CHARMM-style PDB file with segment names, atoms N, HN, CA, C and O in Angstrom:
ATOM      1  N   MET     1       0.643  -1.773  -0.174  1.00  0.00      PROA
ATOM      2  CA  MET     1       0.113   0.025   0.182  1.00  0.00      PROA
ATOM      3  C   MET     1       1.201   1.337   0.065  1.00  0.00      PROA
ATOM      4  O   MET     1       2.326   1.391   0.562  1.00  0.00      PROA
ATOM      5  N   ILE     2       0.553   2.312  -0.699  1.00  0.00      PROA
ATOM      6  HN  ILE     2      -0.360   2.268  -1.103  1.00  0.00      PROA
ATOM      7  CA  ILE     2       0.920   3.516  -0.349  1.00  0.00      PROA
ATOM      8  C   ILE     2       0.003   4.780  -0.079  1.00  0.00      PROA
ATOM      9  O   ILE     2      -1.152   4.971  -0.460  1.00  0.00      PROA
ATOM     10  N   ARG     3       0.827   5.588   0.677  1.00  0.00      PROA
ATOM     11  HN  ARG     3       1.765   5.433   0.986  1.00  0.00      PROA
ATOM     12  CA  ARG     3      -0.197   6.396   1.431  1.00  0.00      PROA
ATOM     13  C   ARG     3       0.538   7.614   1.134  1.00  0.00      PROA
ATOM     14  O   ARG     3       1.669   7.737   1.605  1.00  0.00      PROA
ATOM     15  N   ARG     4      -0.152   8.868   0.139  1.00  0.00      PROA
ATOM     16  HN  ARG     4      -1.070   8.767  -0.244  1.00  0.00      PROA
ATOM     17  CA  ARG     4      -0.302   9.970   0.092  1.00  0.00      PROA
ATOM     18  C   ARG     4      -0.716  10.803   1.457  1.00  0.00      PROA
ATOM     19  O   ARG     4      -1.537  10.338   2.248  1.00  0.00      PROA
ATOM     20  N   VAL     5      -0.167  11.883   1.628  1.00  0.00      PROA
ATOM     21  HN  VAL     5       0.500  12.261   0.985  1.00  0.00      PROA
ATOM     22  CA  VAL     5      -0.037  12.866   2.552  1.00  0.00      PROA
ATOM     23  C   VAL     5      -0.067  13.688   1.719  1.00  0.00      PROA
ATOM     24  O   VAL     5       0.633  13.694   0.706  1.00  0.00      PROA
ATOM     25  N   VAL     6      -1.050  14.661   2.093  1.00  0.00      PROA
ATOM     26  HN  VAL     6      -1.619  14.656   2.915  1.00  0.00      PROA
ATOM     27  CA  VAL     6      -1.526  16.261   1.959  1.00  0.00      PROA
ATOM     28  C   VAL     6      -1.698  16.997   2.613  1.00  0.00      PROA
ATOM     29  O   VAL     6      -2.628  16.691   3.359  1.00  0.00      PROA
ATOM     30  N   ALA     7      -1.094  18.395   2.910  1.00  0.00      PROA
ATOM     31  HN  ALA     7      -0.338  18.643   2.305  1.00  0.00      PROA
ATOM     32  CA  ALA     7      -0.788  19.174   4.105  1.00  0.00      PROA
ATOM     33  C   ALA     7      -1.087  20.157   3.847  1.00  0.00      PROA
ATOM     34  O   ALA     7      -0.340  20.700   3.034  1.00  0.00      PROA
ATOM     35  N   VAL     8      -2.305  20.989   4.339  1.00  0.00      PROA
ATOM     36  HN  VAL     8      -2.912  20.548   5.000  1.00  0.00      PROA
ATOM     37  CA  VAL     8      -3.211  22.123   3.294  1.00  0.00      PROA
ATOM     38  C   VAL     8      -2.843  23.370   4.533  1.00  0.00      PROA
ATOM     39  O   VAL     8      -2.402  23.092   5.648  1.00  0.00      PROA
ATOM     40  N   GLN     9      -3.090  24.543   4.120  1.00  0.00      PROA
ATOM     41  HN  GLN     9      -3.448  24.769   3.214  1.00  0.00      PROA
ATOM     42  CA  GLN     9      -2.618  25.627   5.250  1.00  0.00      PROA
ATOM     43  C   GLN     9      -3.719  26.932   4.369  1.00  0.00      PROA
ATOM     44  O   GLN     9      -3.426  27.280   3.225  1.00  0.00      PROA
ATOM     45  N   PHE    10      -4.775  27.441   4.997  1.00  0.00      PROA
ATOM     46  HN  PHE    10      -5.013  27.158   5.927  1.00  0.00      PROA
ATOM     47  CA  PHE    10      -5.387  28.249   4.045  1.00  0.00      PROA
ATOM     48  C   PHE    10      -4.769  29.905   4.740  1.00  0.00      PROA
ATOM     49  O   PHE    10      -4.213  30.213   5.794  1.00  0.00      PROA
ATOM     50  N   SER    11      -5.173  30.601   3.636  1.00  0.00      PROA
ATOM     51  HN  SER    11      -5.624  30.350   2.779  1.00  0.00      PROA
ATOM     52  CA  SER    11      -4.539  31.732   3.576  1.00  0.00      PROA
ATOM     53  C   SER    11      -5.750  32.651   5.234  1.00  0.00      PROA
ATOM     54  O   SER    11      -6.918  32.367   5.502  1.00  0.00      PROA
ATOM     55  N   LYS    12      -4.917  33.606   5.901  1.00  0.00      PROA
ATOM     56  HN  LYS    12      -3.969  33.837   5.683  1.00  0.00      PROA
ATOM     57  CA  LYS    12      -5.478  34.287   7.068  1.00  0.00      PROA
ATOM     58  C   LYS    12      -7.006  34.591   5.942  1.00  0.00      PROA
ATOM     59  O   LYS    12      -8.027  34.264   6.547  1.00  0.00      PROA
ATOM     60  N   ASP    13      -7.215  34.976   4.905  1.00  0.00      PROA
ATOM     61  HN  ASP    13      -6.386  35.241   4.413  1.00  0.00      PROA
ATOM     62  CA  ASP    13      -8.046  35.551   4.653  1.00  0.00      PROA
ATOM     63  C   ASP    13      -9.879  34.166   3.681  1.00  0.00      PROA
ATOM     64  O   ASP    13     -10.832  33.975   2.926  1.00  0.00      PROA
ATOM     65  N   ALA    14      -9.179  33.882   4.437  1.00  0.00      PROA
ATOM     66  HN  ALA    14      -8.405  34.038   5.050  1.00  0.00      PROA
ATOM     67  CA  ALA    14     -10.453  32.429   3.438  1.00  0.00      PROA
ATOM     68  C   ALA    14     -11.297  32.193   4.204  1.00  0.00      PROA
ATOM     69  O   ALA    14     -11.106  32.020   5.407  1.00  0.00      PROA
ATOM     70  N   THR    15     -12.247  32.151   3.701  1.00  0.00      PROA
ATOM     71  HN  THR    15     -12.402  32.291   2.723  1.00  0.00      PROA
ATOM     72  CA  THR    15     -14.181  32.178   4.034  1.00  0.00      PROA
ATOM     73  C   THR    15     -14.390  30.596   4.802  1.00  0.00      PROA
ATOM     74  O   THR    15     -13.976  29.482   4.480  1.00  0.00      PROA
ATOM     75  N   PRO    16     -15.095  30.997   5.770  1.00  0.00      PROA
ATOM     76  CA  PRO    16     -15.388  28.805   6.203  1.00  0.00      PROA
ATOM     77  C   PRO    16     -16.077  28.516   5.106  1.00  0.00      PROA
ATOM     78  O   PRO    16     -15.834  27.341   4.831  1.00  0.00      PROA
ATOM     79  N   ASP    17     -17.179  29.215   3.951  1.00  0.00      PROA
ATOM     80  HN  ASP    17     -17.376  30.170   4.175  1.00  0.00      PROA
ATOM     81  CA  ASP    17     -17.477  28.516   3.195  1.00  0.00      PROA
ATOM     82  C   ASP    17     -16.077  27.985   1.862  1.00  0.00      PROA
ATOM     83  O   ASP    17     -16.201  26.880   1.335  1.00  0.00      PROA
ATOM     84  N   GLN    18     -15.091  28.726   1.547  1.00  0.00      PROA
ATOM     85  HN  GLN    18     -14.991  29.624   1.975  1.00  0.00      PROA
ATOM     86  CA  GLN    18     -14.232  28.027   0.726  1.00  0.00      PROA
ATOM     87  C   GLN    18     -13.814  27.043   1.681  1.00  0.00      PROA
ATOM     88  O   GLN    18     -13.497  26.054   1.020  1.00  0.00      PROA
ATOM     89  N   ILE    19     -13.654  26.814   2.897  1.00  0.00      PROA
ATOM     90  HN  ILE    19     -13.912  27.617   3.435  1.00  0.00      PROA
ATOM     91  CA  ILE    19     -12.535  26.160   3.480  1.00  0.00      PROA
ATOM     92  C   ILE    19     -13.883  24.914   3.177  1.00  0.00      PROA
ATOM     93  O   ILE    19     -13.262  23.856   3.271  1.00  0.00      PROA
ATOM     94  N   ARG    20     -15.225  24.583   2.900  1.00  0.00      PROA
ATOM     95  HN  ARG    20     -15.730  25.443   2.823  1.00  0.00      PROA
ATOM     96  CA  ARG    20     -16.111  23.950   3.307  1.00  0.00      PROA
ATOM     97  C   ARG    20     -15.872  23.438   1.613  1.00  0.00      PROA
ATOM     98  O   ARG    20     -15.908  22.256   1.273  1.00  0.00      PROA
ATOM     99  N   GLN    21     -15.680  24.337   0.877  1.00  0.00      PROA
ATOM    100  HN  GLN    21     -15.650  25.298   1.153  1.00  0.00      PROA
ATOM    101  CA  GLN    21     -16.065  23.305  -0.162  1.00  0.00      PROA
ATOM    102  C   GLN    21     -14.364  22.915  -0.821  1.00  0.00      PROA
ATOM    103  O   GLN    21     -14.263  22.701  -2.030  1.00  0.00      PROA
ATOM    104  N   TYR    22     -13.147  22.854   0.051  1.00  0.00      PROA
ATOM    105  HN  TYR    22     -13.228  23.028   1.032  1.00  0.00      PROA
ATOM    106  CA  TYR    22     -12.517  21.917   0.262  1.00  0.00      PROA
ATOM    107  C   TYR    22     -12.817  21.235   0.223  1.00  0.00      PROA
ATOM    108  O   TYR    22     -13.041  20.529  -0.761  1.00  0.00      PROA
ATOM    109  N   VAL    23     -13.056  21.003   1.683  1.00  0.00      PROA
ATOM    110  HN  VAL    23     -12.874  21.576   2.482  1.00  0.00      PROA
ATOM    111  CA  VAL    23     -13.506  19.935   3.042  1.00  0.00      PROA
ATOM    112  C   VAL    23     -14.428  18.350   1.498  1.00  0.00      PROA
ATOM    113  O   VAL    23     -14.319  17.157   1.215  1.00  0.00      PROA
ATOM    114  N   GLU    24     -15.040  19.331   1.160  1.00  0.00      PROA
ATOM    115  HN  GLU    24     -15.128  20.300   1.390  1.00  0.00      PROA
ATOM    116  CA  GLU    24     -16.301  18.434   0.302  1.00  0.00      PROA
ATOM    117  C   GLU    24     -15.464  18.129  -0.856  1.00  0.00      PROA
ATOM    118  O   GLU    24     -15.541  16.972  -1.269  1.00  0.00      PROA
ATOM    119  N   THR    25     -14.758  18.854  -1.402  1.00  0.00      PROA
ATOM    120  HN  THR    25     -14.696  19.794  -1.066  1.00  0.00      PROA
ATOM    121  CA  THR    25     -13.736  17.876  -2.655  1.00  0.00      PROA
ATOM    122  C   THR    25     -13.193  16.872  -2.035  1.00  0.00      PROA
ATOM    123  O   THR    25     -13.487  15.699  -2.262  1.00  0.00      PROA
ATOM    124  N   VAL    26     -12.508  17.186  -1.354  1.00  0.00      PROA
ATOM    125  HN  VAL    26     -12.269  18.139  -1.170  1.00  0.00      PROA
ATOM    126  CA  VAL    26     -11.534  16.126  -0.759  1.00  0.00      PROA
ATOM    127  C   VAL    26     -12.679  14.802  -0.739  1.00  0.00      PROA
ATOM    128  O   VAL    26     -12.560  13.829  -1.484  1.00  0.00      PROA
ATOM    129  N   GLN    27     -13.677  14.952   0.151  1.00  0.00      PROA
ATOM    130  HN  GLN    27     -13.773  15.742   0.757  1.00  0.00      PROA
ATOM    131  CA  GLN    27     -14.539  14.170   0.369  1.00  0.00      PROA
ATOM    132  C   GLN    27     -14.257  13.395  -0.597  1.00  0.00      PROA
ATOM    133  O   GLN    27     -13.583  12.367  -0.530  1.00  0.00      PROA
ATOM    134  N   GLY    28     -15.074  14.143  -2.108  1.00  0.00      PROA
ATOM    135  HN  GLY    28     -15.622  14.977  -2.163  1.00  0.00      PROA
ATOM    136  CA  GLY    28     -15.422  13.025  -3.105  1.00  0.00      PROA
ATOM    137  C   GLY    28     -14.134  12.626  -4.215  1.00  0.00      PROA
ATOM    138  O   GLY    28     -14.350  12.034  -5.273  1.00  0.00      PROA
ATOM    139  N   PHE    29     -12.816  13.053  -3.777  1.00  0.00      PROA
ATOM    140  HN  PHE    29     -12.641  13.534  -2.918  1.00  0.00      PROA
ATOM    141  CA  PHE    29     -12.202  11.846  -4.323  1.00  0.00      PROA
ATOM    142  C   PHE    29     -12.478  10.577  -4.858  1.00  0.00      PROA
ATOM    143  O   PHE    29     -12.600  10.322  -6.057  1.00  0.00      PROA
ATOM    144  N   PRO    30     -12.617   9.414  -3.463  1.00  0.00      PROA
ATOM    145  CA  PRO    30     -12.718   8.464  -4.088  1.00  0.00      PROA
ATOM    146  C   PRO    30     -13.571   8.086  -5.219  1.00  0.00      PROA
ATOM    147  O   PRO    30     -13.192   7.267  -6.056  1.00  0.00      PROA
ATOM    148  N   ARG    31     -14.948   8.782  -5.275  1.00  0.00      PROA
ATOM    149  HN  ARG    31     -15.256   9.447  -4.595  1.00  0.00      PROA
ATOM    150  CA  ARG    31     -15.824   8.822  -6.134  1.00  0.00      PROA
ATOM    151  C   ARG    31     -15.439   9.148  -7.400  1.00  0.00      PROA
ATOM    152  O   ARG    31     -16.111   8.684  -8.321  1.00  0.00      PROA
ATOM    153  N   GLN    32     -13.917  10.282  -7.802  1.00  0.00      PROA
ATOM    154  HN  GLN    32     -13.371  10.658  -7.053  1.00  0.00      PROA
ATOM    155  CA  GLN    32     -13.300  10.583  -9.169  1.00  0.00      PROA
ATOM    156  C   GLN    32     -12.655   9.904  -9.367  1.00  0.00      PROA
ATOM    157  O   GLN    32     -12.488   9.700 -10.570  1.00  0.00      PROA
ATOM    158  N   ALA    33     -12.020   9.259  -8.619  1.00  0.00      PROA
ATOM    159  HN  ALA    33     -12.156   9.424  -7.642  1.00  0.00      PROA
ATOM    160  CA  ALA    33     -10.789   8.020  -8.510  1.00  0.00      PROA
ATOM    161  C   ALA    33     -10.837   7.072  -8.060  1.00  0.00      PROA
ATOM    162  O   ALA    33     -10.381   6.846  -6.939  1.00  0.00      PROA
ATOM    163  N   PRO    34     -11.280   6.402  -8.633  1.00  0.00      PROA
ATOM    164  CA  PRO    34     -11.318   4.501  -7.540  1.00  0.00      PROA
ATOM    165  C   PRO    34     -10.008   4.256  -7.327  1.00  0.00      PROA
ATOM    166  O   PRO    34      -9.769   3.808  -6.206  1.00  0.00      PROA
ATOM    167  N   GLN    35      -9.154   4.396  -7.990  1.00  0.00      PROA
ATOM    168  HN  GLN    35      -9.349   4.761  -8.901  1.00  0.00      PROA
ATOM    169  CA  GLN    35      -7.992   4.000  -7.587  1.00  0.00      PROA
ATOM    170  C   GLN    35      -7.027   4.524  -6.034  1.00  0.00      PROA
ATOM    171  O   GLN    35      -5.964   4.162  -5.530  1.00  0.00      PROA
ATOM    172  N   ILE    36      -8.349   5.796  -5.599  1.00  0.00      PROA
ATOM    173  HN  ILE    36      -9.213   6.090  -6.008  1.00  0.00      PROA
ATOM    174  CA  ILE    36      -8.430   5.682  -4.377  1.00  0.00      PROA
ATOM    175  C   ILE    36      -8.960   4.644  -3.189  1.00  0.00      PROA
ATOM    176  O   ILE    36     -10.127   4.713  -2.802  1.00  0.00      PROA
ATOM    177  N   LYS    37      -7.813   3.460  -2.513  1.00  0.00      PROA
ATOM    178  HN  LYS    37      -6.865   3.404  -2.828  1.00  0.00      PROA
ATOM    179  CA  LYS    37      -8.456   2.832  -2.163  1.00  0.00      PROA
ATOM    180  C   LYS    37      -9.420   3.396  -0.628  1.00  0.00      PROA
ATOM    181  O   LYS    37     -10.577   3.040  -0.406  1.00  0.00      PROA
ATOM    182  N   LYS    38      -8.584   4.347   0.300  1.00  0.00      PROA
ATOM    183  HN  LYS    38      -7.644   4.636   0.120  1.00  0.00      PROA
ATOM    184  CA  LYS    38      -8.762   4.980   1.319  1.00  0.00      PROA
ATOM    185  C   LYS    38      -8.778   5.924   1.479  1.00  0.00      PROA
ATOM    186  O   LYS    38      -7.760   6.391   0.969  1.00  0.00      PROA
ATOM    187  N   LEU    39      -9.723   7.161   2.219  1.00  0.00      PROA
ATOM    188  HN  LEU    39     -10.550   6.782   2.634  1.00  0.00      PROA
ATOM    189  CA  LEU    39      -9.319   8.515   2.011  1.00  0.00      PROA
ATOM    190  C   LEU    39      -9.494   8.455   3.779  1.00  0.00      PROA
ATOM    191  O   LEU    39     -10.284   7.592   4.162  1.00  0.00      PROA
ATOM    192  N   SER    40      -8.827   9.297   4.865  1.00  0.00      PROA
ATOM    193  HN  SER    40      -8.186   9.998   4.554  1.00  0.00      PROA
ATOM    194  CA  SER    40      -9.010  10.135   6.081  1.00  0.00      PROA
ATOM    195  C   SER    40      -8.569  10.828   6.082  1.00  0.00      PROA
ATOM    196  O   SER    40      -7.434  10.864   5.608  1.00  0.00      PROA
ATOM    197  N   ARG    41      -9.131  11.810   6.589  1.00  0.00      PROA
ATOM    198  HN  ARG    41     -10.053  11.781   6.975  1.00  0.00      PROA
ATOM    199  CA  ARG    41      -8.497  13.541   6.554  1.00  0.00      PROA
ATOM    200  C   ARG    41      -9.603  13.929   8.019  1.00  0.00      PROA
ATOM    201  O   ARG    41     -10.676  13.511   8.453  1.00  0.00      PROA
ATOM    202  N   GLY    42      -8.501  15.052   8.431  1.00  0.00      PROA
ATOM    203  HN  GLY    42      -7.629  15.392   8.078  1.00  0.00      PROA
ATOM    204  CA  GLY    42      -8.955  15.774   9.481  1.00  0.00      PROA
ATOM    205  C   GLY    42      -8.527  16.760   9.615  1.00  0.00      PROA
ATOM    206  O   GLY    42      -8.057  17.156   8.548  1.00  0.00      PROA
ATOM    207  N   LEU    43      -8.339  17.892  10.910  1.00  0.00      PROA
ATOM    208  HN  LEU    43      -8.721  17.570  11.776  1.00  0.00      PROA
ATOM    209  CA  LEU    43      -7.494  19.076  11.191  1.00  0.00      PROA
ATOM    210  C   LEU    43      -6.576  18.629  11.638  1.00  0.00      PROA
ATOM    211  O   LEU    43      -6.793  17.472  12.000  1.00  0.00      PROA
ATOM    212  N   HSD    44      -5.178  19.093  11.894  1.00  0.00      PROA
ATOM    213  HN  HSD    44      -5.002  20.032  11.601  1.00  0.00      PROA
ATOM    214  CA  HSD    44      -4.366  19.419  12.026  1.00  0.00      PROA
ATOM    215  C   HSD    44      -4.642  19.656  13.587  1.00  0.00      PROA
ATOM    216  O   HSD    44      -5.583  20.444  13.684  1.00  0.00      PROA
ATOM    217  N   VAL    45      -4.131  19.233  14.934  1.00  0.00      PROA
ATOM    218  HN  VAL    45      -3.367  18.593  14.856  1.00  0.00      PROA
ATOM    219  CA  VAL    45      -4.087  19.560  16.033  1.00  0.00      PROA
ATOM    220  C   VAL    45      -2.882  19.633  16.321  1.00  0.00      PROA
ATOM    221  O   VAL    45      -2.175  18.951  15.578  1.00  0.00      PROA
ATOM    222  N   SER    46      -2.265  20.282  17.237  1.00  0.00      PROA
ATOM    223  HN  SER    46      -2.839  20.836  17.840  1.00  0.00      PROA
ATOM    224  CA  SER    46      -1.208  20.812  17.666  1.00  0.00      PROA
ATOM    225  C   SER    46      -0.582  20.969  19.323  1.00  0.00      PROA
ATOM    226  O   SER    46      -1.025  21.741  20.173  1.00  0.00      PROA
ATOM    227  N   ASP    47       0.030  20.452  19.410  1.00  0.00      PROA
ATOM    228  HN  ASP    47       0.390  19.825  18.720  1.00  0.00      PROA
ATOM    229  CA  ASP    47       0.438  20.538  20.618  1.00  0.00      PROA
ATOM    230  C   ASP    47       1.147  21.302  21.727  1.00  0.00      PROA
ATOM    231  O   ASP    47       1.582  21.090  22.859  1.00  0.00      PROA
ATOM    232  N   GLY    48       1.011  22.697  20.487  1.00  0.00      PROA
ATOM    233  HN  GLY    48       0.658  22.869  19.568  1.00  0.00      PROA
ATOM    234  CA  GLY    48       1.228  24.079  21.117  1.00  0.00      PROA
ATOM    235  C   GLY    48       2.058  24.583  20.022  1.00  0.00      PROA
ATOM    236  O   GLY    48       1.812  25.628  19.420  1.00  0.00      PROA
ATOM    237  N   ASP    49       3.201  23.692  19.744  1.00  0.00      PROA
ATOM    238  HN  ASP    49       3.401  22.843  20.233  1.00  0.00      PROA
ATOM    239  CA  ASP    49       3.908  24.149  18.878  1.00  0.00      PROA
ATOM    240  C   ASP    49       3.460  24.390  17.125  1.00  0.00      PROA
ATOM    241  O   ASP    49       2.958  23.684  16.251  1.00  0.00      PROA
ATOM    242  N   ASP    50       4.117  26.216  17.258  1.00  0.00      PROA
ATOM    243  HN  ASP    50       4.525  26.789  17.969  1.00  0.00      PROA
ATOM    244  CA  ASP    50       3.100  27.132  16.327  1.00  0.00      PROA
ATOM    245  C   ASP    50       3.451  27.125  15.249  1.00  0.00      PROA
ATOM    246  O   ASP    50       3.015  27.803  14.319  1.00  0.00      PROA
ATOM    247  N   SER    51       4.417  26.232  15.243  1.00  0.00      PROA
ATOM    248  HN  SER    51       4.771  25.681  15.998  1.00  0.00      PROA
ATOM    249  CA  SER    51       5.296  26.679  13.544  1.00  0.00      PROA
ATOM    250  C   SER    51       4.844  25.360  12.413  1.00  0.00      PROA
ATOM    251  O   SER    51       5.294  24.954  11.341  1.00  0.00      PROA
ATOM    252  N   VAL    52       4.033  25.086  13.057  1.00  0.00      PROA
ATOM    253  HN  VAL    52       3.667  25.415  13.928  1.00  0.00      PROA
ATOM    254  CA  VAL    52       3.810  23.977  11.850  1.00  0.00      PROA
ATOM    255  C   VAL    52       2.636  24.992  11.203  1.00  0.00      PROA
ATOM    256  O   VAL    52       1.909  25.877  11.652  1.00  0.00      PROA
ATOM    257  N   ALA    53       2.890  24.283   9.723  1.00  0.00      PROA
ATOM    258  HN  ALA    53       3.481  23.563   9.358  1.00  0.00      PROA
ATOM    259  CA  ALA    53       2.303  25.700   8.761  1.00  0.00      PROA
ATOM    260  C   ALA    53       0.732  24.860   8.206  1.00  0.00      PROA
ATOM    261  O   ALA    53       0.698  24.737   6.982  1.00  0.00      PROA
ATOM    262  N   PHE    54       0.129  24.587   8.567  1.00  0.00      PROA
ATOM    263  HN  PHE    54       0.157  24.687   9.562  1.00  0.00      PROA
ATOM    264  CA  PHE    54      -0.687  23.640   7.652  1.00  0.00      PROA
ATOM    265  C   PHE    54      -1.886  23.294   8.938  1.00  0.00      PROA
ATOM    266  O   PHE    54      -1.645  22.850  10.060  1.00  0.00      PROA
ATOM    267  N   SER    55      -3.265  23.674   8.327  1.00  0.00      PROA
ATOM    268  HN  SER    55      -3.461  24.035   7.416  1.00  0.00      PROA
ATOM    269  CA  SER    55      -4.632  23.010   9.771  1.00  0.00      PROA
ATOM    270  C   SER    55      -5.344  22.044   8.923  1.00  0.00      PROA
ATOM    271  O   SER    55      -6.267  21.509   9.537  1.00  0.00      PROA
ATOM    272  N   HSD    56      -5.194  21.606   7.569  1.00  0.00      PROA
ATOM    273  HN  HSD    56      -4.444  22.040   7.071  1.00  0.00      PROA
ATOM    274  CA  HSD    56      -6.030  20.469   7.334  1.00  0.00      PROA
ATOM    275  C   HSD    56      -4.849  19.321   6.868  1.00  0.00      PROA
ATOM    276  O   HSD    56      -3.803  19.473   6.237  1.00  0.00      PROA
ATOM    277  N   VAL    57      -5.550  17.979   7.523  1.00  0.00      PROA
ATOM    278  HN  VAL    57      -6.399  17.855   8.036  1.00  0.00      PROA
ATOM    279  CA  VAL    57      -4.019  16.838   6.779  1.00  0.00      PROA
ATOM    280  C   VAL    57      -5.230  16.301   5.701  1.00  0.00      PROA
ATOM    281  O   VAL    57      -6.323  16.787   5.993  1.00  0.00      PROA
ATOM    282  N   SER    58      -5.256  15.416   4.538  1.00  0.00      PROA
ATOM    283  HN  SER    58      -4.368  15.022   4.301  1.00  0.00      PROA
ATOM    284  CA  SER    58      -5.723  14.197   4.384  1.00  0.00      PROA
ATOM    285  C   SER    58      -4.236  13.468   3.880  1.00  0.00      PROA
ATOM    286  O   SER    58      -3.162  13.970   3.551  1.00  0.00      PROA
ATOM    287  N   LEU    59      -4.726  11.971   3.988  1.00  0.00      PROA
ATOM    288  HN  LEU    59      -5.599  11.563   4.255  1.00  0.00      PROA
ATOM    289  CA  LEU    59      -4.105  10.774   3.847  1.00  0.00      PROA
ATOM    290  C   LEU    59      -4.979   9.448   2.872  1.00  0.00      PROA
ATOM    291  O   LEU    59      -5.979   8.816   3.211  1.00  0.00      PROA
ATOM    292  N   LEU    60      -4.188   9.345   1.609  1.00  0.00      PROA
ATOM    293  HN  LEU    60      -3.375   9.859   1.334  1.00  0.00      PROA
ATOM    294  CA  LEU    60      -5.050   8.923   0.647  1.00  0.00      PROA
ATOM    295  C   LEU    60      -4.513   6.960   0.543  1.00  0.00      PROA
ATOM    296  O   LEU    60      -3.339   6.612   0.416  1.00  0.00      PROA
ATOM    297  N   ASP    61      -4.963   6.588   0.579  1.00  0.00      PROA
ATOM    298  HN  ASP    61      -5.917   6.870   0.682  1.00  0.00      PROA
ATOM    299  CA  ASP    61      -3.916   5.480   0.287  1.00  0.00      PROA
ATOM    300  C   ASP    61      -4.175   4.690  -1.123  1.00  0.00      PROA
ATOM    301  O   ASP    61      -5.287   4.411  -1.571  1.00  0.00      PROA
ATOM    302  N   PHE    62      -2.679   4.335  -1.841  1.00  0.00      PROA
ATOM    303  HN  PHE    62      -1.776   4.562  -1.477  1.00  0.00      PROA
ATOM    304  CA  PHE    62      -3.649   3.718  -3.217  1.00  0.00      PROA
ATOM    305  C   PHE    62      -2.983   2.015  -3.124  1.00  0.00      PROA
ATOM    306  O   PHE    62      -2.046   1.964  -2.327  1.00  0.00      PROA
ATOM    307  N   GLU    63      -3.134   1.393  -3.431  1.00  0.00      PROA
ATOM    308  HN  GLU    63      -3.895   1.434  -4.078  1.00  0.00      PROA
ATOM    309  CA  GLU    63      -2.634  -0.526  -3.673  1.00  0.00      PROA
ATOM    310  C   GLU    63      -1.366  -0.197  -4.265  1.00  0.00      PROA
ATOM    311  O   GLU    63      -0.476  -0.591  -3.512  1.00  0.00      PROA
ATOM    312  N   THR    64      -0.842   0.436  -5.439  1.00  0.00      PROA
ATOM    313  HN  THR    64      -1.565   0.756  -6.051  1.00  0.00      PROA
ATOM    314  CA  THR    64       0.564   0.622  -6.195  1.00  0.00      PROA
ATOM    315  C   THR    64       1.052   2.543  -6.449  1.00  0.00      PROA
ATOM    316  O   THR    64       0.416   3.565  -6.703  1.00  0.00      PROA
ATOM    317  N   MET    65       2.487   2.210  -6.202  1.00  0.00      PROA
ATOM    318  HN  MET    65       3.004   1.379  -5.995  1.00  0.00      PROA
ATOM    319  CA  MET    65       2.809   3.680  -6.837  1.00  0.00      PROA
ATOM    320  C   MET    65       2.029   4.295  -8.224  1.00  0.00      PROA
ATOM    321  O   MET    65       1.679   5.434  -8.534  1.00  0.00      PROA
ATOM    322  N   GLU    66       1.961   3.360  -8.703  1.00  0.00      PROA
ATOM    323  HN  GLU    66       2.246   2.435  -8.451  1.00  0.00      PROA
ATOM    324  CA  GLU    66       1.197   3.620  -9.988  1.00  0.00      PROA
ATOM    325  C   GLU    66      -0.043   4.212 -10.440  1.00  0.00      PROA
ATOM    326  O   GLU    66      -0.078   4.849 -11.493  1.00  0.00      PROA
ATOM    327  N   ASP    67      -1.253   4.010  -9.577  1.00  0.00      PROA
ATOM    328  HN  ASP    67      -1.225   3.493  -8.721  1.00  0.00      PROA
ATOM    329  CA  ASP    67      -2.097   4.526  -8.697  1.00  0.00      PROA
ATOM    330  C   ASP    67      -2.012   5.709  -8.681  1.00  0.00      PROA
ATOM    331  OT1 ASP    67      -2.721   6.369  -7.922  1.00  0.00      PROA
TER     332      ASP     67
END
């Protein structure tokens, strides 16, 4: 199995609606690309280290590198 990690940080002026649209788009990836065997996503939760520059993380699992 191959796991791809996508980390995203929105600009400070991103609206809640823009962020919601992004989340909905990511949730639809498996329907658009059947090569995606599993999709997990969520918010990045910090342990207090504010130097981490992303807020949303997606994990996409594929069967092979070619997928």
